[in-house]
C-alpha positions as CSV (number, residue, x, y, z in Angstrom):
1,X,51.7,-63.9,5.3
2,X,52.7,-67.3,6.6
3,X,53.1,-67.4,10.4
4,X,55.9,-69.4,11.8
5,X,53.8,-71.0,14.5
6,X,51.1,-72.2,12.1
7,X,53.2,-73.2,9.0
8,X,53.6,-76.8,10.2
9,X,50.2,-77.9,11.4
10,X,47.1,-78.4,9.3
11,X,44.8,-78.3,12.3
12,X,45.8,-74.6,12.7
13,X,45.9,-73.8,9.0
14,X,42.4,-75.0,8.2
15,X,40.3,-72.7,10.5
16,X,42.5,-69.7,9.5
17,X,42.0,-70.5,5.8
18,X,38.2,-70.7,6.3
19,X,38.2,-67.5,8.2
20,X,40.3,-65.8,5.4
21,X,38.0,-67.1,2.7
22,X,34.9,-65.9,4.6
23,X,36.4,-62.5,5.1
24,X,37.2,-62.2,1.4
25,X,33.7,-63.2,0.5
26,X,32.2,-60.7,2.9
27,X,34.4,-58.0,1.6
28,X,33.6,-58.9,-2.0
29,X,29.8,-58.9,-1.3
30,X,30.0,-55.6,0.6
31,X,32.0,-54.0,-2.2
32,X,29.5,-55.3,-4.8
33,X,26.6,-53.9,-2.8
34,X,28.3,-50.5,-2.5
35,X,28.9,-50.5,-6.3
36,X,25.2,-51.4,-7.0
37,X,23.9,-48.7,-4.7
38,X,26.2,-46.1,-6.2
39,X,25.0,-47.0,-9.7
40,X,21.4,-46.8,-8.6
41,X,21.8,-43.4,-7.1
42,X,23.4,-42.1,-10.2
């Protein structure tokens, strides 16, 4: 997953890490919401 152009510089790694963490959080929240709505319907 490491990109050759970004592996050496922290200034490029930090925004990418934040974006990745936010994406994972959003995915986790959306999957939790889908799970809750599915349980409610059943």
